[in-house]
C-alpha positions as CSV (number, residue, x, y, z in Angstrom):
1,M,-35.2,-31.7,11.9
2,D,-34.4,-31.3,8.2
3,V,-31.1,-33.1,8.5
4,D,-30.0,-36.2,6.6
5,I,-28.4,-38.2,9.4
6,A,-27.1,-41.0,7.2
7,R,-25.1,-38.4,5.2
8,L,-23.8,-36.8,8.4
9,E,-22.6,-40.1,9.6
10,A,-20.9,-40.8,6.2
11,A,-19.3,-37.4,6.1
12,L,-18.3,-36.9,9.8
13,S,-18.3,-40.1,11.9
14,P,-20.5,-43.1,12.5
15,Y,-20.6,-42.0,16.2
16,L,-23.0,-39.0,16.1
17,V,-25.0,-37.2,18.7
18,L,-27.6,-34.5,17.7
19,I,-28.6,-31.9,20.3
20,T,-31.5,-29.5,20.1
21,D,-32.8,-26.8,22.5
22,A,-34.8,-29.6,24.2
23,G,-31.6,-31.7,24.8
24,I,-30.1,-34.8,23.2
25,D,-32.3,-35.7,20.3
26,Y,-30.4,-38.5,18.6
27,V,-27.6,-41.1,19.4
28,S,-26.3,-43.1,16.5
29,A,-26.8,-46.9,16.6
30,A,-23.1,-47.4,15.9
31,L,-22.2,-45.5,19.1
32,A,-24.6,-47.5,21.2
33,K,-23.3,-50.7,19.7
34,R,-19.7,-49.8,20.4
35,L,-20.5,-49.1,24.0
36,G,-22.7,-52.2,24.3
37,R,-25.6,-50.1,25.6
38,T,-29.0,-49.1,24.5
39,G,-29.5,-45.7,22.9
40,D,-31.4,-44.4,26.0
41,E,-28.6,-45.5,28.3
42,V,-26.0,-43.7,26.2
43,K,-28.2,-40.6,26.1
44,R,-28.4,-40.6,29.9
45,N,-24.7,-40.9,30.2
46,L,-24.1,-38.1,27.7
47,E,-26.5,-35.8,29.7
48,K,-24.2,-36.1,32.6
49,V,-21.2,-34.9,30.6
50,E,-20.5,-31.3,31.8
51,G,-20.8,-28.7,29.1
52,L,-22.0,-31.0,26.3
53,T,-25.4,-29.6,26.1
54,G,-24.3,-26.0,27.0
55,P,-23.3,-23.2,24.7
56,L,-20.6,-23.9,22.1
57,P,-17.6,-22.3,24.0
58,A,-18.1,-24.8,26.8
59,S,-18.4,-27.9,24.6
60,P,-15.7,-30.4,25.7
61,S,-13.0,-31.5,23.3
62,S,-13.2,-35.1,24.7
63,V,-15.7,-37.3,26.6
64,S,-15.5,-40.5,28.6
65,L,-18.5,-42.9,28.3
66,A,-19.3,-46.0,30.2
67,S,-19.2,-49.2,28.2
68,N,-20.4,-52.7,28.7
69,G,-16.8,-54.0,28.4
70,D,-13.7,-53.6,30.6
71,G,-14.3,-49.9,31.5
72,P,-15.2,-46.5,30.1
73,L,-14.1,-45.5,26.5
74,A,-12.6,-42.1,25.7
75,F,-13.7,-40.2,22.6
76,D,-12.4,-37.1,20.9
77,C,-15.3,-34.6,20.5
78,T,-15.9,-32.2,17.6
79,T,-18.9,-29.8,17.6
80,V,-20.6,-28.4,14.5
81,V,-23.4,-25.9,15.0
82,L,-26.2,-26.1,12.4
83,P,-29.4,-24.0,12.1
84,E,-31.6,-26.9,13.2
85,C,-29.3,-28.5,15.8
86,T,-25.8,-29.0,17.1
87,V,-23.9,-32.0,15.8
88,V,-21.3,-33.7,18.0
89,A,-19.0,-36.1,16.1
90,L,-17.1,-38.6,18.3
91,A,-14.0,-40.5,17.4
92,E,-12.4,-43.1,19.7
93,E,-9.1,-41.9,21.2
94,G,-6.0,-43.8,20.1
95,Q,-7.8,-45.3,17.1
96,H,-6.0,-43.1,14.4
97,Q,-4.8,-45.4,11.7
98,I,-3.8,-45.1,8.0
99,I,-6.8,-46.2,5.9
100,E,-6.7,-46.2,2.2
101,Y,-9.7,-47.3,0.2
102,A,-9.0,-50.5,-1.7
103,D,-10.3,-49.4,-5.1
104,R,-7.3,-47.3,-5.8
105,D,-7.8,-47.3,-9.6
106,T,-10.9,-45.2,-9.1
107,F,-9.0,-42.2,-7.7
108,V,-5.2,-42.5,-7.9
109,R,-4.6,-42.1,-11.7
110,M,-7.2,-39.3,-11.9
111,F,-6.1,-37.2,-8.9
112,N,-2.4,-37.9,-8.1
113,V,-0.9,-35.4,-10.6
114,S,-3.7,-32.9,-10.3
115,P,-2.9,-29.3,-9.1
116,V,-6.1,-29.4,-7.1
117,G,-6.4,-31.1,-3.7
118,Y,-8.6,-34.2,-3.6
119,L,-9.8,-36.3,-0.8
120,V,-12.3,-39.2,-0.4
121,V,-14.2,-39.7,2.9
122,D,-15.8,-43.0,4.1
123,R,-17.9,-42.6,7.3
124,G,-16.1,-39.5,8.3
125,L,-12.6,-40.8,7.7
126,V,-10.2,-39.8,4.9
127,V,-9.6,-42.9,2.9
128,Y,-7.8,-41.1,0.0
129,A,-5.9,-37.8,-0.4
130,N,-3.5,-36.8,-3.1
131,E,0.0,-35.4,-2.6
132,H,-1.0,-31.9,-3.5
133,L,-3.5,-31.6,-0.7
134,G,-0.9,-32.9,1.8
135,S,1.6,-30.3,0.6
136,L,-1.0,-27.5,1.0
137,L,-1.8,-28.7,4.6
138,Q,2.0,-29.1,5.2
139,M,1.5,-32.7,6.1
140,K,2.6,-36.0,4.6
141,R,0.0,-37.8,2.7
142,E,0.1,-40.6,5.3
143,Q,-0.7,-38.1,8.0
144,V,-3.9,-37.1,6.2
145,L,-5.2,-40.6,5.6
146,G,-7.3,-42.0,8.4
147,R,-8.0,-38.6,9.9
148,R,-11.6,-37.5,10.6
149,V,-12.3,-35.0,7.8
150,I,-14.0,-32.6,10.2
151,S,-10.8,-32.3,12.2
152,L,-9.1,-30.7,9.1
153,V,-11.9,-28.2,8.7
154,S,-11.5,-24.9,10.6
155,S,-14.1,-24.5,13.3
156,Q,-15.8,-21.5,11.6
157,S,-16.2,-23.4,8.4
158,R,-17.6,-26.7,9.8
159,A,-21.3,-25.7,9.5
160,D,-20.6,-24.6,5.9
161,F,-18.9,-28.0,5.2
162,V,-21.8,-30.0,6.6
163,A,-24.2,-27.8,4.5
164,A,-22.1,-28.4,1.5
165,C,-22.1,-32.2,2.0
166,Q,-25.9,-32.3,2.0
167,E,-26.1,-29.8,-0.9
168,W,-23.7,-32.0,-3.0
169,F,-25.9,-35.0,-2.3
170,A,-29.1,-33.1,-3.3
171,C,-27.6,-31.9,-6.6
172,E,-25.8,-35.1,-7.5
173,G,-25.2,-35.2,-11.2
174,S,-25.8,-31.5,-11.8
175,R,-23.3,-28.7,-12.0
176,Q,-22.4,-27.1,-8.6
177,E,-21.1,-23.8,-7.6
178,G,-17.9,-23.8,-5.6
179,R,-18.4,-23.4,-1.8
180,E,-15.7,-21.6,0.2
181,I,-14.3,-23.8,2.9
182,M,-11.4,-23.1,5.3
183,L,-9.0,-25.9,6.3
184,T,-6.3,-25.7,9.0
185,A,-2.7,-26.5,8.1
186,S,-0.4,-28.3,10.5
187,N,1.1,-25.0,11.6
188,G,-2.3,-23.5,12.4
189,T,-2.6,-21.4,9.3
190,R,-6.1,-21.2,7.9
191,L,-6.3,-21.8,4.2
192,R,-9.2,-20.8,1.9
193,F,-10.4,-23.3,-0.7
194,A,-13.1,-23.3,-3.4
195,A,-14.6,-26.7,-2.7
196,R,-16.7,-29.0,-5.0
197,G,-17.8,-32.5,-4.1
198,G,-20.2,-35.3,-4.5
199,W,-21.2,-38.8,-3.4
200,I,-20.4,-42.1,-5.1
201,Q,-21.6,-45.6,-4.3
202,R,-19.0,-48.3,-3.7
203,A,-20.4,-51.7,-2.6
204,S,-22.6,-50.9,0.3
205,R,-20.8,-47.6,1.2
206,Q,-21.6,-44.0,0.3
207,L,-18.3,-42.3,-0.3
208,L,-17.9,-38.5,-0.2
209,W,-15.3,-36.9,-2.7
210,V,-14.2,-33.3,-2.4
211,A,-12.1,-31.3,-4.8
212,L,-10.3,-28.3,-3.1
213,E,-8.8,-25.4,-5.1
214,D,-6.5,-23.2,-3.0
215,V,-7.6,-19.6,-3.3
216,T,-5.8,-18.2,-0.2
217,R,-3.1,-16.3,-2.0
218,Q,-5.5,-15.2,-4.8
219,D,-7.9,-13.7,-2.1
220,R,-5.0,-11.8,-0.5
221,L,-3.8,-10.5,-3.8
222,Q,-7.3,-9.5,-4.9
223,R,-7.9,-7.7,-1.6
224,S,-4.6,-5.8,-1.9
225,L,-5.3,-5.0,-5.5
226,D,-8.8,-3.7,-4.6
227,E,-7.3,-1.5,-1.8
228,E,-4.7,-0.1,-4.2
229,R,-7.3,0.6,-6.9
230,Q,-9.5,2.4,-4.3
231,R,-6.5,4.4,-3.0
232,F,-5.6,5.5,-6.5
233,S,-9.2,6.2,-7.4
234,D,-9.5,8.4,-4.3
235,L,-6.2,10.1,-5.2
236,F,-7.2,10.6,-8.9
237,G,-10.5,12.2,-7.9
238,S,-9.0,14.6,-5.4
239,L,-5.7,15.7,-7.0
240,P,-5.3,19.5,-7.1
241,A,-4.7,19.5,-10.9
242,G,-6.9,18.7,-13.8
243,I,-6.4,15.3,-15.5
244,L,-8.1,14.2,-18.7
245,Y,-7.8,11.0,-20.7
246,V,-8.4,11.5,-24.4
247,D,-8.8,8.7,-27.0
248,P,-7.3,8.9,-30.6
249,R,-10.7,10.2,-31.9
250,G,-10.4,13.2,-29.6
251,R,-13.1,12.2,-27.1
252,I,-12.7,12.5,-23.3
253,T,-12.9,9.1,-21.7
254,D,-12.4,10.2,-18.1
255,C,-11.5,13.2,-15.9
256,N,-11.1,14.0,-12.3
257,D,-13.1,16.3,-10.0
258,Y,-10.8,19.2,-10.5
259,V,-11.7,19.4,-14.2
260,A,-15.4,19.4,-13.3
261,A,-14.9,22.2,-10.8
262,I,-13.0,24.3,-13.3
263,V,-15.4,24.1,-16.2
264,G,-18.5,23.9,-14.2
265,Y,-19.9,20.7,-15.7
266,S,-20.3,17.3,-14.1
267,R,-17.8,14.5,-14.8
268,E,-20.7,12.6,-16.5
269,R,-21.3,15.5,-18.8
270,I,-17.6,15.8,-19.7
271,R,-17.1,12.1,-20.4
272,G,-17.7,11.4,-24.1
273,S,-17.3,15.0,-25.1
274,V,-14.9,16.1,-27.8
275,F,-11.9,17.6,-26.0
276,T,-12.0,20.9,-27.9
277,D,-15.7,21.6,-26.9
278,F,-14.5,23.6,-23.8
279,V,-11.7,25.5,-25.6
280,S,-12.2,28.9,-27.2
281,D,-12.6,28.9,-31.0
282,D,-9.2,30.5,-31.8
283,Q,-7.5,27.9,-29.7
284,A,-9.3,24.8,-30.9
285,D,-7.2,24.4,-34.2
286,I,-4.0,24.8,-32.2
287,L,-5.1,22.1,-29.7
288,R,-6.2,19.7,-32.4
289,E,-2.8,20.1,-34.2
290,D,-1.0,19.5,-30.9
291,F,-2.9,16.2,-30.3
292,R,-2.5,15.1,-33.9
293,R,1.3,15.3,-33.6
294,L,1.0,13.6,-30.2
295,F,-0.9,10.6,-31.5
296,T,0.9,10.3,-34.9
297,G,4.5,11.0,-33.8
298,G,4.4,10.7,-30.0
299,E,5.5,14.3,-29.7
300,E,5.0,15.3,-26.0
301,I,3.1,18.5,-25.3
302,A,4.8,20.6,-22.5
303,K,3.7,23.8,-20.8
304,R,1.3,25.1,-23.4
305,E,-1.4,27.6,-22.6
306,S,-5.0,27.7,-23.7
307,M,-8.3,29.5,-22.9
308,I,-11.3,27.5,-21.6
309,T,-14.9,28.6,-21.6
310,T,-16.7,27.5,-18.4
311,A,-20.4,26.7,-18.0
312,D,-21.2,30.2,-16.9
313,G,-19.3,31.8,-19.8
314,R,-16.1,32.8,-18.0
315,Q,-12.8,32.6,-19.9
316,I,-9.9,31.1,-17.8
317,T,-6.4,30.4,-18.8
318,I,-4.9,26.9,-18.3
319,E,-1.4,25.6,-18.6
320,Y,-1.4,22.0,-19.9
321,N,0.9,19.1,-20.6
322,A,0.0,15.9,-22.5
323,R,1.7,12.7,-23.4
324,V,0.6,9.6,-25.2
325,I,0.0,6.2,-23.5
326,S,0.9,3.3,-25.7
327,R,-0.3,-0.3,-25.6
328,K,1.6,-3.0,-27.5
329,G,3.4,-0.3,-29.5
330,H,0.3,1.6,-30.5
331,P,-1.1,4.8,-29.1
332,A,-4.1,3.9,-26.9
333,R,-5.0,7.3,-25.4
334,A,-3.4,10.5,-24.2
335,I,-3.3,11.9,-20.7
336,M,-3.6,15.6,-20.3
337,M,-2.8,17.5,-17.1
338,F,-3.6,21.1,-16.6
339,T,-3.8,23.8,-13.9
340,D,-5.7,27.1,-13.8
341,V,-3.1,29.9,-14.1
342,T,-5.6,32.7,-14.6
343,D,-4.7,34.4,-11.3
344,K,-1.1,33.2,-11.1
345,K,0.6,34.7,-14.1
346,A,2.5,37.2,-12.0
347,L,3.8,34.7,-9.4
348,E,7.5,34.7,-8.6
349,Y,9.8,32.1,-10.4
350,E,10.2,30.2,-7.2
351,L,6.5,29.3,-7.1
352,L,6.6,28.3,-10.7
353,E,9.5,25.9,-10.0
354,K,7.5,24.4,-7.1
355,N,4.5,23.9,-9.4
356,A,6.7,22.2,-12.0
357,E,8.1,19.8,-9.4
358,M,4.6,19.0,-8.2
359,E,3.4,18.4,-11.8
360,R,6.2,15.9,-12.3
361,T,5.2,14.1,-9.1
362,L,1.6,14.0,-10.3
363,W,2.7,12.6,-13.6
364,D,4.4,9.7,-11.8
365,M,1.3,9.1,-9.7
366,A,-1.0,9.2,-12.7
367,E,1.3,6.8,-14.6
368,V,1.3,4.4,-11.6
369,K,-2.5,4.5,-11.5
370,D,-2.7,3.9,-15.3
371,A,-0.3,1.0,-15.0
372,L,-2.3,-0.6,-12.2
373,E,-5.5,-0.5,-14.4
374,A,-3.7,-1.9,-17.4
375,R,-1.6,-4.5,-15.6
376,A,-3.4,-5.5,-12.4
377,G,-1.2,-8.4,-11.8
378,E,1.9,-6.2,-11.3
379,L,0.9,-5.3,-7.7
380,N,4.5,-5.4,-6.4
381,K,5.7,-2.9,-8.9
382,A,2.9,-0.5,-8.1
383,T,3.7,-0.7,-4.4
384,E,7.3,0.2,-5.1
385,D,6.3,3.1,-7.3
386,L,4.2,4.4,-4.4
387,K,7.2,4.2,-2.1
388,L,9.3,6.3,-4.6
389,L,6.5,8.9,-4.8
390,N,6.3,9.2,-1.1
391,E,10.1,9.8,-0.9
392,K,9.8,12.5,-3.6
393,L,6.9,14.2,-1.7
394,N,8.9,14.1,1.5
395,M,11.9,15.6,-0.2
396,L,9.7,18.4,-1.6
397,S,8.6,19.3,2.0
398,I,12.1,19.9,3.2
399,T,13.6,21.5,0.1
400,D,13.6,25.1,-1.1
401,G,12.0,25.0,-4.6
402,L,14.2,27.7,-6.2
403,T,17.7,26.8,-4.9
404,E,17.1,23.1,-4.3
405,V,18.8,23.2,-0.9
406,Y,17.1,22.6,2.4
407,N,14.4,25.1,3.4
408,H,14.3,27.2,6.6
409,R,12.0,24.8,8.5
410,H,14.3,21.8,7.8
411,F,17.3,23.9,8.7
412,Q,15.7,24.5,12.2
413,D,15.0,20.8,12.6
414,R,18.6,19.9,11.7
415,L,20.1,22.6,13.9
416,T,18.1,21.3,16.9
417,E,19.4,17.7,16.2
418,E,23.0,18.9,16.1
419,V,22.7,21.0,19.3
420,D,21.1,18.0,21.0
421,R,23.9,15.8,19.8
422,L,26.5,18.3,21.1
423,G,24.8,18.2,24.5
424,R,25.5,14.4,24.7
425,L,29.2,14.9,24.0
426,T,31.9,15.7,26.6
427,D,34.3,17.4,24.2
428,G,32.4,18.6,21.1
429,V,32.1,21.8,19.1
430,L,29.5,23.1,16.6
431,S,29.8,26.1,14.3
432,L,27.3,28.0,12.3
433,L,27.7,30.3,9.2
434,I,25.0,32.9,8.4
435,M,25.5,34.5,5.0
436,D,23.8,37.4,3.2
437,I,24.3,38.6,-0.4
438,D,25.5,42.2,-0.2
439,D,23.2,44.8,-1.8
440,F,21.0,42.2,-3.4
441,K,17.9,44.5,-3.5
442,R,19.9,46.9,-5.7
443,F,20.9,43.9,-7.9
444,N,17.2,42.9,-8.3
445,D,16.2,46.5,-9.0
446,T,18.9,46.8,-11.6
447,Y,18.6,43.4,-13.4
448,G,15.2,42.2,-12.4
449,H,13.9,39.5,-10.1
450,Q,14.1,36.7,-12.6
451,C,17.8,37.4,-13.0
452,G,18.1,37.6,-9.2
453,D,16.5,34.2,-8.9
454,M,19.0,32.7,-11.3
455,V,21.9,34.2,-9.3
456,L,20.4,32.7,-6.0
457,K,20.3,29.3,-7.6
458,H,23.8,29.6,-9.0
459,I,25.2,30.8,-5.6
460,A,23.5,27.7,-4.0
461,G,25.4,25.5,-6.3
462,L,28.7,27.3,-5.5
463,L,28.0,26.9,-1.8
464,K,27.4,23.2,-2.2
465,G,30.9,22.9,-3.8
466,S,32.5,24.8,-1.0
467,I,31.5,22.7,2.1
468,R,31.9,19.2,3.4
469,S,29.5,16.4,2.7
470,I,28.5,16.4,6.5
471,D,27.8,20.1,6.5
472,I,24.2,21.2,6.2
473,L,23.3,24.0,3.7
474,A,19.9,25.8,3.8
475,R,18.2,28.8,2.4
476,Y,17.8,30.9,5.5
477,G,15.8,33.8,4.1
478,G,15.3,35.8,0.9
479,E,19.0,36.3,0.0
480,E,20.4,34.6,3.1
481,F,21.9,31.2,3.4
482,A,23.1,29.2,6.5
483,V,25.6,26.4,6.9
484,I,25.7,24.1,10.0
485,L,29.3,22.8,10.5
486,P,29.3,19.8,12.9
487,N,32.6,19.1,14.7
488,A,34.1,22.4,13.3
489,S,36.0,24.8,15.5
490,T,35.8,28.6,15.0
491,E,39.1,28.5,13.1
492,Q,37.9,25.8,10.8
493,A,34.6,27.6,10.2
494,V,36.5,30.8,9.3
495,V,38.5,28.9,6.7
496,V,35.3,27.6,5.1
497,A,33.7,31.1,5.2
498,E,36.8,32.8,3.6
499,R,36.7,30.2,0.8
500,I,33.1,30.9,0.2
501,C,33.7,34.7,0.1
502,Q,36.5,34.2,-2.4
503,T,34.5,31.9,-4.6
504,I,31.5,34.3,-4.8
505,R,33.5,37.5,-5.4
506,S,35.5,35.8,-8.2
507,T,32.5,34.4,-10.0
508,P,30.9,36.6,-12.8
509,F,27.2,36.1,-13.3
510,T,25.6,36.4,-16.8
511,Y,21.8,36.2,-17.0
512,G,19.7,38.3,-19.3
513,Q,20.8,41.9,-18.9
514,A,23.4,41.0,-16.2
515,V,26.5,40.3,-18.2
516,G,29.5,39.6,-16.1
517,A,27.8,41.0,-13.0
518,K,29.6,40.5,-9.6
519,V,28.1,40.0,-6.2
520,T,29.7,39.5,-2.8
521,M,28.6,38.0,0.5
522,S,29.0,39.0,4.2
523,I,29.4,36.0,6.5
524,G,29.1,35.7,10.3
525,V,30.6,32.8,12.3
526,G,29.2,31.6,15.6
527,T,30.5,28.6,17.7
528,I,29.3,26.7,20.8
529,T,30.9,23.8,22.6
530,S,29.8,21.0,24.9
531,G,27.6,22.2,27.7
532,Q,26.1,25.0,25.6
533,T,22.7,23.7,24.4
534,D,20.9,26.8,23.5
535,K,20.1,26.8,19.8
536,S,19.0,30.4,19.7
537,E,22.3,31.5,21.3
538,L,24.2,30.0,18.4
539,V,22.0,31.7,15.9
540,R,22.4,35.0,17.7
541,K,26.1,34.8,17.6
542,A,26.3,34.0,13.9
543,D,23.7,36.6,13.0
544,N,25.4,39.4,15.1
545,A,28.7,38.5,13.4
546,M,27.1,38.7,10.0
547,Y,25.7,42.2,10.7
548,A,29.2,43.2,12.0
549,A,30.6,42.1,8.6
550,K,27.9,44.2,6.9
551,A,29.0,47.2,9.0
552,K,32.6,46.7,8.1
553,W,32.4,47.3,4.4
554,K,30.8,43.9,3.6
555,D,32.4,41.1,1.4
556,R,34.1,39.8,4.5
557,V,33.9,37.2,7.3
558,E,33.4,38.2,11.0
559,V,33.6,36.0,14.1
560,W,31.2,36.6,17.0
561,E,33.1,37.8,20.1
562,E,31.8,38.6,23.5
563,D,31.7,42.4,24.3
């Protein structure tokens, strides 16, 4: 076996047993002497101990061995599996005592104030430990002194510790690389340390010294940081918008997959190119001037359009935004975000508003990614930014992009909740208003859809100011809105509806060609009480009432009534 037994006894315990596949191969002379027996006698006694020579999970934690004295002696048993053999380190039960090596001047002044944990081992026992190591292990220094050092090492690191002890002896006097060792604190927590050590001669003793630098928190932070970097890298590469980083010399330092797909070149080909290489000649001067002002004066570029020539010669139109990223007060690079609007120029204003909101969200996400790369240590801030972004994305999924009130899908979810809540009450009531702008198609035909969109947005604001904070307003359809009125009777709902009608009819709208234009609304009121849990029935009541209002000259409120 290629094992230095003397070093093992010095590092672990003078009472050692080595076991190979053939059985017990070695019993230390110190153990035989303590038992007053010969080595062969001790070996035969050990072979009778159940599980000692079996697989590791069955190895006993303590053994009782016959002695030549008053009776058997009990020993704690610690097993370390090495490639060549299994090492069993024994320590006599009840023999724990505080031991401190007498030559204090060698260690105390050097180690006591160190931010690194230090210990010194004599024949497997800790004879010196500094205060810092005790605090890391959540023990008093006196609790560490006298312990077997192998009992402080986590079971999965014991083989590494033994290998390190022998390695430190072999490279005595030369520089060593740190070995990762796990120790177990008093509460059971496993702590990771970068360990360095060596051997020193004192009188006739070989003493092992070990320096332990705690890397537990550093490892956790690094793993979290690596995960966040990977998450942002994946997000950056798959965003549904083009992102370019441009340095002050006008060269592209990075881009995402969307850019490569748009222009038809690989990301590697794009990196290092001048950012005007892909722009049509008549647009290059404009773009250069924009970026000159961006870098010299910090003037942000917003919603500009340009033509890009792709690898196959096609001309596409992009809409881009750009802003400068500063480091220590100086412009370091610019971030440019763009989308392909070639086939989207004729989209309705509602879709453009949605796109603008998405761009703002992507800005935030790109800024968080950039901040992580620049300030890796600020992991907590990056995590908080992610939380805010998720909240914004969640709000986008339930909000109508044009009117900024709840969308139809969220309206259905909230109506289901309110009807379910009503079903749990013994004396409750729930009302619903369905509203439709009168003759809105004619309004759009007269003044144009963009003007109609602005009126819809203005009306949404008027509706918000006409209802309670607990009421739920949503865009129900093209020019239809709905309001859920929890705990509101028919009479209370009618009051709200009349107030809305009056507000709308008395408000002039001025947008574009529509100067002082007036619109009106027809409103239907439906109500259900406890015991009625059919959501569709409530919608039917309010919808029928709204159509009744339409039939009665519009600009009025109608309440659903049974035939």
